[in-house]
N, C-alpha and C positions, 0 to 999 in steps of 0.2 A: 709351484704354485702350491699354498698350503691347504692343508685338506680342512675345510669348512665345519664337518662333523667332530674332526678331533679340535680343534678351536674352540666349538660351543660345548664339547664334552658329551655329544649325543650320538647315538648310532645310527648308520646311514638307513635305517627303517624308521626312522623318529617321525612322530606325526608331527603337524603343524602347531598342535597345543605344546608337545613337549618341547619343539624349538624355541615357541616365543618364551615358554616359561623359564629354560637353559639361559636364553639372553638376559631377560630381566634380572635374573637371579646375578649373573656375570657384571651386568650394568650397575647394578645397585654396589657391587663390591669396587668396580674398576672405573667409575666415573671421576673425571677429575675433581669435581666437587667433592668428592668423599675422599678419594686417595690422590694425592697430588705428585706421587712419584712418577717420575719419568717412565719406567717399565711398565706401570699402571696405565699411562696414556698410551702407550704403544698397544699395549692388549686391548685396549679398550677400541682402537680404531680397529684392528683385527676383529674383534668380535663384532662391533658393527656392522664392517663389511662382510662377513660371514653370516650374519642374519639377514643382511638385505638380499644377498644371493639365494639363499635357503628358503626363505620367507615368501618368494616369487615361484611360482609353479613354471613357471618356462625358464628363468635362469636355473633352477634346480634341476630341470629337467637336462638343460645342455651340460651344467657341472658334471652331473652323474654319468653322462655317456663319455665325458673324459675328453682331452685334447684331440682335434681332429687336423690333421695335415691338409695343406690347400691341394689344390688338382695339380699346381706345379711342383711337388715335391715338399718333403720337409723343410722348414726354413724358408720357401720361397716367400711365403706371405700373400701369394695370391692377388685377389682386388685391393686388400688393402696397401699393399707396397705400391701397385701401380697408382693409387690415389695420393700416396706418401710422394710419388716421384713428380707428380703435375702439379700437386696443389700444396705441396709443404706440410704434409703429414694431416692429422685429423678426420683422414676420411673413414668412413663405416656407416654402416645400417643406422647407428642410434644417432650417430650426430653429437654437435657440443649441444651443453646446456645453455638456454636464453639467459641465465643470470638469476639470481634470487628474487624470490618474489616479495612484494611487498606486504608487510602486517598490514597496513591501512587499506581498508575495504570500504565500498559504498554501504552504507546504511541501508534498511529497507524501507518500503514506502509503508505507510500506514494510511488506513481507510477508516473516518469515525462518521456517525450520523449527527447531523445539524438540526436540529428543529428551531423553524421560528414561524410567528404568528402572521397572520395573512395581514394585519395592517403594516407589521416591519418590511412586507415584501412592497409595499406602496413605493416608499420612497428609497428602501435599502436600511440596514442597519449597522451596527459594531457590536460585536459579539468578543468577549474575552473567553476562550475554550481552554478548559483544565484538560492536560492532556498526561497519559503516566505512558513514559517512553523511555529509550535510552539515551542519555546525554552524555558529554564528554567529563571524565573523570578530573575534578580539582585537584586532586592529590599528585598524579601525574602528568596531567595536561595531555593524555593520548597517548604517552610514550610506554606506558606498559612497565615502566621500572619503578621500583621503590626510589624515593627521594635521594640526591645523591649518588645514584647509581645508573648505570647505561647498558645497551645491550654489547654482548662479548661477541666477537667475531668466532664462528663454529670453528673448531679444530679440526673437525673430521672433513668438511668440505673445503676449507680454508675461505669461507664466504661465499662462495661460488652457488650454494645452495643446491649444487648437484655432485652426484657422485659417478664417474665413468669408470667404465670397467671394460678390458680389453678381452676377446673372447675370441677362441680358435675355432673356425668352421671351415665348411666345404668351399666358403669364398674367400677364407684367409682370415686374418685379424679383424675382428669387427669391434667399433667401439661403442658401446651404448652408453646411454645418460637415463637417470632417474634421480628423482629426488632426495636429498640427503635424509635419512630416516631420523638423523639427531633432530637438526633444527627445522625440518618438516619444509626445508625450500625456501625458509626465509635468510638462510647464510646467517643468522646471527643466533643466540641464544640470551634467554632474559635470565642469569642465575640468581638476580633478586626482584622477583615481581612484586608490583605494586601491592601493598596489603588491602588498599580501599576496593578495587576492582579486580584483585587476585590476576594482575597480567592481560587484563583485557581492554583497558584503556578507556572505559567507559561504564557507567552504571546506570540502573533504573532510577527514575525519579520522575516527580510531577512537576511538571511547568506550564505557565499560561504561554497561549498563543494567542495574539491579537488577530481577530479575522473581520475583514469588511466585506459586508455581505452586500453584493450587487442589488439593486432594484430589479425588480422584474423576475426572479429565480422562480421556480417552480419546484414541486415535489419530483426526486427523479433525478435532479440536474446535479453534478458533480463539480466541485471546485477544485482547483490544484492550485496547492501551494509549494512551490518548489523549496527544497532545502529545509523544511518543515518537518520532515520525518526523522526517524530514529538515525541517532548519529552511529558512523561506522565502527568497526573493531579498529583499535589501535588509534584511534580519533580519525578516521575516514570520514570522508564528506558524507552528509546526511542525506537519506533518502526524500522523497516527496511526501507531504501529508495531502490525501484527498479527503474532501468533506462533502457527504450524499445529505442533499438537502431535502428535509421533509417540513411541508407546509402545514401547521394544525388546524383542524376543522374550526371555523367559526360559527355560531350559531344564527349569526343574522345574514351575512353576505358568504356568496359564493363566486368562484371565478371561473370565466370562459375565455382562456387565453388573455389578452390583456383588458377584458372586460369584467366587471363587477357585476354581479347581479345580485337583487334583491326584491323582496317581496312587501308590497303595502297595502294593510288591510284598510279600506275604507268604509266608512257608516254609510246606508244607504241615503241618507238626507244629503250628505256631502257629495255622492254622485251624481244627485240629483240636480243641487242647486250650484256645483261647486265650491272649492274652497282652496284656500294657502295654507301651507304648511310646512315646516322644517323638521328634515330627521338629520340623525346623527350618522354623518359619513367616517369612513375608516380614517381621513383627514380632516375632519371638521365638519362643521354643520353644512346640510345643503337644502336650499328651498324649493319647492315643486309648488307647482301651479297645478290644482286639478280642475279642468273645464267640466261644466256642468253637461251631465248627461255620460260622463266617462262611464262604460262596462268592464265588467271583468274581463280578463286576459290584454287589455288594453296596456301597451308600453311606454311609459315615460323615458328619455333617453336625456341624460345630463351630459354632454360632451366634457371630456377631458378631466374625467373625474374618477377613472379607472386606475389600472397599474402603471407604472410605468415601465416603458418598452425596455425590455432586455438589451437587445440591440438595436439601437437607433434613437431617435428623439420622439419625445411626445408623450403623452399618456395613453389608455383607451377609455371607455366610456363607462358611466354608471347607468345601467338599464334597469328600471324599477318596475317589476309587472303589478298591475292592480287587482286587488281582488274585494269585489264590493260586498261587504257585509249585510246579510239580512237578518233583522233583529226576531230573536226566537220568542220573546215576552213581552207583551205589552200590555197597557195599562188599558183600561175600558175607553178612556179618553181618545189614547191613540189609536186605538182599533177603530173606534168611530171616524177619525180623521182619515186614516188610510181608506175605510170604505168610502167616504165622500170623494178621495181622490181616485179611486178606482171608477166610481159612476161617473165623474165629470171627464175623466180620459178615455173610457170607452175602449180600452185596448182588447183586441181579438184574444180568442181564447188560445192557450197553449199549444204549440204545433212542433212537429219535429222540422229541423232544419238540416241543411247539406253539413255534414261534417269537415270542419277545418282544424287543422293542430293548431295553429297560429304561433306567433312568438313566444306567449305567456305559457303555453303548454310546454313548450322547449325549455322554458325559464323554470319551470315547476319540476320536470323530470330532471334537470341538473339540479336544483337544489336538493331535493329530497334524497337525489342517489349518489351526491358528492361524497 
């Protein structure tokens, strides 16, 4: 067995940093891309193998301990020979590698905030969202190689992606397997990386993602768009895009579930005599009939003029709370008319009544705290 310390040209008490420095120096000198001679290729294999052993604390400790005979005597092979006899070789604690791993990996998921207006929530809307993310490299198409080139089989592991080593121990010959340090377990190397993506198979760019926002969404809801996240390394499948919805504040309407809430200020005269008026709803004009004698805190309910239900059919209601407005400035004639009305009506003096929260109070709390 070759002395790995001699191969790397370092003393047996060399630190991890010295071992790594020696390996890098020899790798730059002996790598097949730099030195095409057969002798350099063989030495490069030995150097890589020596580095793999000495850079792993457990393997270095076993190597420093020296070869150990099995419990059945030198050359008996111990458990390794027993495995070989029954299973055709390849036995041992480490087992064989499972093959090279793929360069293509799934891309990461992305989370973005999507802001919509309340009127867009009623029936849903379409948005074109600008996203800064990883996309497939147009130059190499995800192959990571420069145009006209392709990955080359790793000459260290022979394309398996793993390096197997046989170590003598108390149990006999144990075969261990570890990812190849040259190809990092891929089984291939890329001698000519793509100049556009630097061998990643993807680049960052801005792209437009069309989004159909369903009706009835509310703040905090997350929409999942499968396959619209980042493209994976080496052209791997894309992750998912998650959109967290935020509904912007509206100056007139608020929302309670699938219902829309609003406050309508009614002049005192219209409250007494009644009136018909038209208000601008989120999806068009709405006609309201104000009955004579309407009171503050009364609620007018207009069916099916609220928000479309997210999961189900139909819409919520539009609930309009009445607030009777008392005039603060009166002309002399207006004041005389009010005084005549007060004398003829002969209402009792103001008095306390039992407290009732009522629907309008709830609407006002909801509106001002939205």
